[in-house]
C-alpha positions as CSV (number, residue, x, y, z in Angstrom):
1,X,162.2,289.4,87.5
2,X,162.9,286.2,87.5
3,X,160.0,285.0,88.6
4,X,157.9,286.1,85.2
5,X,160.3,284.8,83.7
6,X,159.1,281.4,84.5
7,X,155.5,282.0,84.2
8,X,155.6,284.1,80.8
9,X,158.7,282.2,78.8
10,X,158.2,278.3,79.7
11,X,159.5,276.5,77.1
12,X,158.4,272.2,77.1
13,X,161.5,269.9,77.2
14,X,162.0,266.8,75.1
15,X,162.7,263.9,77.4
16,X,164.7,261.3,75.2
17,X,163.7,257.4,75.5
18,X,166.8,256.4,78.1
19,X,164.7,259.4,80.7
20,X,161.5,257.4,79.6
21,X,163.8,254.0,80.6
22,X,164.5,256.0,83.8
23,X,160.9,257.1,84.8
24,X,159.4,253.4,84.2
25,X,161.6,252.3,86.3
26,X,160.2,254.6,89.4
27,X,156.5,253.1,88.6
28,X,154.6,251.5,91.3
29,X,154.6,248.1,90.6
30,X,151.1,246.6,90.6
31,X,151.7,242.6,92.8
32,X,149.8,240.1,91.0
33,X,148.0,237.1,92.7
34,X,149.8,233.9,92.4
35,X,147.4,230.9,91.2
36,X,147.0,228.0,93.8
37,X,148.7,224.9,92.3
38,X,145.4,222.8,91.4
39,X,142.7,221.2,89.4
40,X,140.0,224.4,88.8
41,X,137.6,221.9,87.6
42,X,137.2,221.2,91.3
43,X,135.1,223.4,92.2
44,X,132.4,222.1,89.0
45,X,131.5,218.9,91.2
46,X,133.2,220.1,94.5
47,X,129.8,223.2,95.1
48,X,127.4,221.0,93.7
49,X,128.4,218.0,96.1
50,X,128.7,221.1,99.0
51,X,125.1,222.4,98.6
52,X,123.3,218.8,98.0
53,X,124.9,217.3,101.1
54,X,123.5,220.7,102.8
55,X,120.2,220.5,101.6
56,X,119.8,216.1,102.3
57,X,122.1,215.5,105.0
58,X,119.5,214.5,107.7
59,X,118.5,211.4,105.0
60,X,122.2,210.4,104.7
61,X,122.7,210.2,108.1
62,X,119.3,208.4,109.1
63,X,120.1,205.9,106.5
64,X,123.2,203.8,108.7
65,X,121.3,204.7,111.5
66,X,118.0,202.3,110.0
67,X,120.8,200.0,108.3
68,X,122.3,199.0,111.9
69,X,118.6,199.3,114.2
70,X,118.0,196.2,111.6
71,X,121.4,194.0,111.6
72,X,120.4,194.1,115.8
73,X,117.1,193.4,115.6
74,X,118.1,190.1,113.4
75,X,120.1,188.8,115.9
76,X,118.1,189.3,118.9
77,X,116.3,185.3,117.8
78,X,120.3,184.0,117.3
79,X,121.2,182.0,120.3
80,X,125.0,182.6,120.9
81,X,127.0,179.3,120.0
82,X,129.7,178.4,122.7
83,X,133.2,178.0,120.3
84,X,134.9,175.3,121.3
85,X,138.9,174.3,120.1
86,X,138.5,170.7,119.1
87,X,141.7,168.9,117.4
88,X,140.4,167.5,114.2
89,X,139.3,163.9,113.9
90,X,141.0,162.2,110.5
91,X,137.6,160.1,108.7
92,X,137.6,156.4,109.7
93,X,135.3,154.6,107.2
94,X,135.4,151.7,109.7
95,X,133.3,154.4,112.4
96,X,131.6,155.8,109.6
97,X,129.8,152.5,108.5
98,X,129.5,150.1,111.8
99,X,126.1,152.1,111.9
100,X,125.0,149.7,109.0
101,X,126.3,146.9,110.9
102,X,123.3,144.0,112.1
103,X,120.5,146.6,111.0
104,X,117.4,144.2,110.4
105,X,115.2,146.7,109.9
106,X,112.8,146.1,106.3
107,X,113.3,148.7,103.8
108,X,110.5,149.8,102.1
109,X,108.9,152.4,98.9
110,X,105.2,153.9,99.1
111,X,103.4,152.8,96.1
112,X,100.0,154.2,95.0
113,X,100.1,156.1,97.7
114,X,100.5,152.7,99.7
115,X,103.9,152.3,102.1
116,X,104.8,148.4,101.1
117,X,107.4,146.2,101.9
118,X,110.8,146.5,98.9
119,X,111.1,142.6,99.4
120,X,107.7,140.1,100.1
121,X,109.4,137.1,102.1
122,X,107.7,134.7,103.7
123,X,107.0,134.5,106.9
124,X,109.3,133.0,109.6
125,X,107.9,130.5,109.9
126,X,107.4,129.1,106.5
127,X,110.7,129.5,105.7
128,X,111.2,126.7,108.3
129,X,109.3,124.3,106.2
130,X,110.6,125.5,103.0
131,X,112.7,122.7,101.0
132,X,113.9,123.4,96.8
133,X,112.1,122.5,94.5
134,X,112.2,119.1,92.4
135,X,115.2,119.6,89.9
136,X,114.1,119.3,86.4
137,X,115.8,118.0,83.4
138,X,117.8,120.9,81.3
139,X,115.1,122.8,78.6
140,X,116.4,123.0,75.2
141,X,118.2,124.5,73.4
142,X,121.2,124.0,76.0
143,X,121.4,121.1,78.1
144,X,125.3,120.6,78.4
145,X,128.1,123.2,78.8
146,X,131.6,121.7,78.4
147,X,134.5,123.6,79.0
148,X,137.4,124.1,77.5
149,X,140.5,122.8,79.2
150,X,144.4,121.5,78.0
151,X,143.0,118.2,77.4
152,X,140.7,119.5,74.9
153,X,143.2,122.0,72.8
154,X,146.6,122.5,72.9
155,X,147.5,125.2,75.1
156,X,149.8,128.1,73.4
157,X,151.6,129.6,76.2
158,X,151.2,133.6,75.7
159,X,154.4,135.7,76.1
160,X,154.6,138.0,78.8
161,X,154.1,140.9,76.9
162,X,151.0,139.1,75.8
163,X,149.3,138.3,78.6
164,X,149.3,142.4,80.2
165,X,148.1,143.3,76.8
166,X,145.6,140.8,77.0
167,X,145.2,139.4,80.5
168,X,144.8,135.9,79.3
169,X,147.1,133.6,80.1
170,X,147.2,130.0,81.7
171,X,143.8,130.5,83.7
172,X,141.3,131.5,81.2
173,X,142.9,129.7,78.2
174,X,143.7,131.7,74.9
175,X,140.3,132.4,74.0
176,X,140.6,134.3,70.0
177,X,137.7,136.2,68.9
178,X,136.3,133.5,66.7
179,X,135.8,130.7,69.3
180,X,133.9,134.4,71.3
181,X,131.6,134.5,68.6
182,X,130.9,130.6,68.6
183,X,130.6,130.8,72.6
184,X,127.4,133.3,71.7
185,X,126.2,130.7,70.1
186,X,122.8,128.5,71.0
187,X,122.9,125.1,70.5
188,X,122.2,122.2,72.7
189,X,125.9,121.2,73.8
190,X,128.0,124.3,74.3
191,X,131.7,124.7,74.4
192,X,133.0,127.8,75.7
193,X,136.4,129.1,77.6
194,X,135.6,129.7,81.4
195,X,139.0,129.3,83.5
196,X,140.6,126.1,84.7
197,X,142.1,126.1,81.8
198,X,144.9,124.9,82.8
199,X,145.8,122.9,86.0
200,X,148.7,125.2,86.0
201,X,146.4,128.1,85.7
202,X,146.6,128.9,89.2
203,X,144.0,129.3,92.0
204,X,144.8,126.8,93.9
205,X,142.2,125.5,96.7
206,X,143.0,122.9,99.5
207,X,141.8,119.1,98.8
208,X,139.9,119.8,102.4
209,X,137.9,123.3,100.8
210,X,137.0,121.7,97.8
211,X,135.6,118.3,99.5
212,X,133.8,120.9,101.8
213,X,132.7,122.7,98.5
214,X,131.0,120.1,96.4
215,X,128.5,119.2,99.4
216,X,127.0,122.4,98.8
217,X,123.7,122.5,97.7
218,X,122.8,126.3,98.4
219,X,125.9,129.1,98.4
220,X,126.3,132.4,99.4
221,X,129.7,133.5,99.0
222,X,132.2,136.3,99.2
223,X,136.0,137.3,98.4
224,X,137.7,139.6,100.1
225,X,141.8,139.4,97.8
226,X,144.3,142.3,98.8
227,X,143.1,142.4,102.3
228,X,140.8,144.8,100.9
229,X,137.8,144.5,103.6
230,X,136.0,142.2,107.0
231,X,134.4,140.1,106.8
232,X,130.9,140.9,107.8
233,X,128.8,137.8,109.1
234,X,125.4,137.1,107.6
235,X,122.4,137.8,109.7
236,X,118.4,137.2,109.4
237,X,118.3,133.4,108.8
238,X,116.3,130.4,109.3
239,X,117.8,127.8,111.6
240,X,116.3,125.9,107.8
241,X,118.9,127.2,106.6
242,X,121.3,127.4,108.5
243,X,121.3,123.2,108.1
244,X,120.9,123.7,104.0
245,X,123.2,126.7,103.3
246,X,126.9,126.8,102.8
247,X,128.4,130.4,103.8
248,X,131.7,130.6,101.9
249,X,134.2,133.2,102.3
250,X,137.5,133.4,99.8
251,X,140.4,134.5,100.7
252,X,143.9,135.2,99.8
253,X,147.1,135.4,101.5
254,X,147.3,138.7,102.1
255,X,143.8,139.6,103.2
256,X,144.5,136.1,105.9
257,X,148.4,138.5,107.3
258,X,145.7,141.4,107.3
259,X,143.2,139.7,109.1
260,X,145.4,137.5,111.5
261,X,147.7,141.1,112.3
262,X,144.1,142.4,113.1
263,X,143.6,139.5,115.5
264,X,141.3,137.6,113.3
265,X,142.1,134.4,113.5
266,X,140.0,131.0,111.3
267,X,139.4,128.2,113.6
268,X,141.0,124.9,113.4
269,X,137.3,123.7,111.6
270,X,138.5,126.5,109.2
271,X,135.5,128.8,110.6
272,X,134.7,132.8,111.1
273,X,131.7,132.6,112.6
274,X,129.2,131.4,109.6
275,X,131.2,131.8,106.7
276,X,133.3,128.3,105.9
277,X,136.9,130.5,105.0
278,X,139.0,129.4,101.7
279,X,142.2,131.1,101.2
280,X,142.9,130.7,97.8
281,X,146.9,130.5,96.9
282,X,148.5,131.7,93.3
283,X,145.8,134.1,91.8
284,X,146.2,133.8,87.7
285,X,146.0,137.8,88.0
286,X,148.3,141.2,88.8
287,X,144.7,143.3,89.1
288,X,142.6,142.0,92.7
289,X,139.7,143.3,91.2
290,X,139.8,140.7,88.3
291,X,140.7,137.8,90.2
292,X,137.9,138.5,92.3
293,X,135.6,137.7,89.4
294,X,136.2,134.3,89.7
295,X,134.0,133.2,92.9
296,X,131.7,135.9,91.6
297,X,130.9,134.7,88.0
298,X,132.5,131.1,87.9
299,X,130.8,130.0,91.6
300,X,129.2,127.0,89.0
301,X,133.0,125.5,88.6
302,X,134.0,126.0,92.5
303,X,130.7,124.5,93.8
304,X,130.1,121.8,91.1
305,X,127.3,120.7,92.5
306,X,125.3,123.0,94.1
307,X,121.5,124.4,92.7
308,X,121.9,127.4,93.5
309,X,123.6,130.5,95.0
310,X,123.8,133.6,96.6
311,X,126.4,135.9,95.7
312,X,127.2,139.1,98.0
313,X,130.1,141.8,97.5
314,X,132.4,142.2,100.3
315,X,131.0,145.6,100.6
316,X,127.7,143.7,102.1
317,X,126.5,141.9,105.3
318,X,124.3,139.6,103.5
319,X,121.2,140.1,106.5
320,X,118.4,138.2,104.6
321,X,117.7,134.3,104.9
322,X,118.7,132.8,102.0
323,X,115.6,129.9,101.3
324,X,113.3,132.6,101.1
325,X,115.4,134.9,99.3
326,X,116.2,132.2,96.9
327,X,111.8,131.6,96.9
328,X,111.2,135.8,96.8
329,X,113.4,136.1,93.8
330,X,113.6,133.2,91.5
331,X,110.6,130.6,92.5
332,X,107.9,133.0,93.0
333,X,108.8,135.0,89.6
334,X,109.9,131.9,87.8
335,X,113.4,133.1,86.9
336,X,116.4,131.2,86.7
337,X,118.4,134.5,87.2
338,X,118.0,137.9,89.5
339,X,120.6,140.2,89.8
340,X,120.9,144.1,91.3
341,X,119.8,147.1,89.0
342,X,121.6,150.5,88.2
343,X,120.5,153.2,90.5
344,X,122.2,155.9,88.9
345,X,121.9,155.0,85.5
346,X,120.2,152.6,82.2
347,X,123.0,152.8,79.5
348,X,125.9,151.3,78.8
349,X,127.4,154.0,77.1
350,X,126.6,156.7,79.6
351,X,128.0,154.0,82.4
352,X,131.2,153.7,80.2
353,X,131.1,157.8,80.6
354,X,131.3,157.7,84.4
355,X,133.8,155.2,84.6
356,X,136.2,156.5,82.7
357,X,134.8,160.4,84.4
358,X,135.3,158.4,87.5
359,X,139.1,156.9,86.2
360,X,138.0,152.7,87.1
361,X,138.8,152.7,84.1
362,X,141.6,154.5,81.0
363,X,140.0,155.7,78.1
364,X,141.2,153.5,75.9
365,X,140.1,150.6,77.3
366,X,136.6,151.8,77.6
367,X,137.1,152.8,74.2
368,X,137.9,149.6,72.6
369,X,135.3,147.9,74.4
370,X,132.6,150.1,73.1
371,X,133.9,150.1,69.7
372,X,133.4,146.6,69.9
373,X,129.8,146.3,71.4
374,X,128.7,149.6,68.7
375,X,130.4,147.4,66.0
376,X,128.4,144.5,67.4
377,X,125.0,146.3,67.0
378,X,124.6,147.0,70.9
379,X,121.5,149.4,70.2
380,X,121.2,152.1,73.2
381,X,118.1,151.2,74.2
382,X,118.0,152.1,78.4
383,X,115.8,149.2,78.4
384,X,116.2,145.7,77.6
385,X,113.2,142.9,78.2
386,X,111.1,145.5,79.9
387,X,114.0,145.7,82.5
388,X,117.0,148.4,82.9
389,X,120.1,147.4,81.1
390,X,122.4,147.9,82.9
391,X,123.4,146.2,86.5
392,X,124.7,147.3,89.9
393,X,125.4,143.4,89.7
394,X,126.6,143.5,93.2
395,X,124.2,141.0,94.3
396,X,123.7,138.0,92.3
397,X,121.0,134.9,92.6
398,X,120.9,132.4,90.4
399,X,119.9,129.0,89.6
400,X,123.2,126.9,87.8
401,X,121.6,125.6,84.9
402,X,123.7,125.0,81.9
403,X,122.2,128.5,80.2
404,X,122.5,130.5,83.6
405,X,126.6,129.2,83.6
406,X,126.7,129.8,79.9
407,X,126.1,133.6,80.2
408,X,128.0,132.9,83.6
409,X,131.1,132.1,81.3
410,X,131.1,134.5,78.6
411,X,131.1,137.6,81.1
412,X,133.9,136.2,82.5
413,X,135.4,136.1,79.4
414,X,134.4,139.0,78.4
415,X,136.1,141.2,81.6
416,X,139.2,139.4,80.9
417,X,139.1,140.6,77.6
418,X,138.1,144.4,77.5
419,X,137.8,145.9,81.6
420,X,136.9,144.5,84.5
421,X,133.9,146.6,85.0
422,X,131.9,144.0,85.0
423,X,128.4,146.7,85.0
424,X,129.6,147.7,81.3
425,X,130.1,143.2,80.0
426,X,126.4,142.4,81.3
427,X,124.4,144.1,79.1
428,X,126.0,142.9,76.2
429,X,126.4,139.4,76.9
430,X,122.7,139.4,77.9
431,X,121.5,140.8,74.7
432,X,124.0,138.6,72.6
433,X,122.2,135.0,74.3
434,X,118.4,135.8,73.9
435,X,117.1,132.6,75.0
436,X,117.4,133.6,78.4
437,X,114.5,135.2,78.6
438,X,113.5,135.1,82.7
439,X,116.1,137.4,84.6
440,X,114.5,139.4,87.4
441,X,116.5,142.7,87.7
442,X,114.9,144.0,90.6
443,X,115.3,147.1,91.9
444,X,117.9,149.4,94.3
445,X,115.2,149.4,97.2
446,X,115.5,145.3,96.9
447,X,119.1,145.3,97.8
448,X,118.9,147.6,100.2
449,X,116.4,144.8,101.9
450,X,119.2,142.2,100.6
451,X,122.5,143.5,102.8
452,X,123.4,146.1,104.6
453,X,126.2,148.4,102.7
454,X,129.2,148.7,104.4
455,X,131.3,150.3,101.9
456,X,135.1,149.2,100.9
457,X,137.0,149.7,103.9
458,X,140.9,149.8,102.2
459,X,141.6,149.4,99.0
460,X,142.8,146.1,98.0
461,X,146.5,145.5,97.7
462,X,147.4,144.6,94.2
463,X,150.2,140.8,93.5
464,X,153.8,142.4,92.6
465,X,156.3,140.2,90.5
């Protein structure tokens, strides 16, 4: 009875919301997979890379092997260099220059496909019998040069500040701009400042040295002030030149002390080898480079009776016969002045830039000098009278004539007034003294044949108060 009730009389039973929630808790849950951290986009690049590697792996393996093979092959011909540990050796300028000392081999150059000597000297036998030409009367337009001194004009002492600013002093005299202009005027008698203005101006030389210097007809001279350079003995001269030529080296007391400390002493006859050493006291300038311009430019004042002179910078060793040099550079070419050309530059304006760049003068000093030359009309030409306009001036060969003496005086005044870089002022004074045309500006290879270049060994010590 009971079973038919359930079979025939089934009734649907409604389920409430609460019942539905209960039923939901009993449903099986589907577990979701966690996402791995990272950038899913890597798969875009990773799979193509692996596919490329899988396809081309033999090539990737071959390239490093080939590179290694080439590297090893390049080392086969190389000789192994043993590694030796050495202590650092300081650069010794004196040892470096010894290689040039006492060299007599000629300097040559190729001309028209033929190698020839730069300086063509007379054979040694002819030099032995070479005499000085007979003196001639000075030619017009200049016959005589008169030098300013305290007997000519009252000297007004400059204050210390003015002396430092202009560098004019009791030795040079106080040249005005008007007197500077007049010094370039050519007349039969020229009047010019030329050092040794006053007895109290300095540059003191003993009477014994003065007497010796007045006996010289031909002079080879050099100087070393401030203990800068050693004294190199001249070589290559004939017996005739040894008898007829004076070799004079000017030292100051600083150089004298430095050489004595090094074991080099002046003999009782005042000679060291072939050089007569003249010790100068009371130098007129604090700038040692400027003190060196006195024997370089004013040789006619120091050797009043000399007819010819050859100047050699202290960094060089003179290695040729002086009489043969005079014959080759002056008498054969009918010149009164021979001076070495500049090897690197030709224009004074280019040289001015180089002087500033190498800190050999201040930009202000060079600007004052070049501005004055530009106002005076100095051209920027790189050649003058067929020669280079710029001289190197480490070797100067000249006849002592009124015209060359005037040139040296005005040149000296320029280095006192402006910078002591004489390469800047020489083209100017040569341009201003247009009457001086027979100048032999010889090339660099000729200078190299004349001297062995040793270089400056030490920096010269400046004078102190």
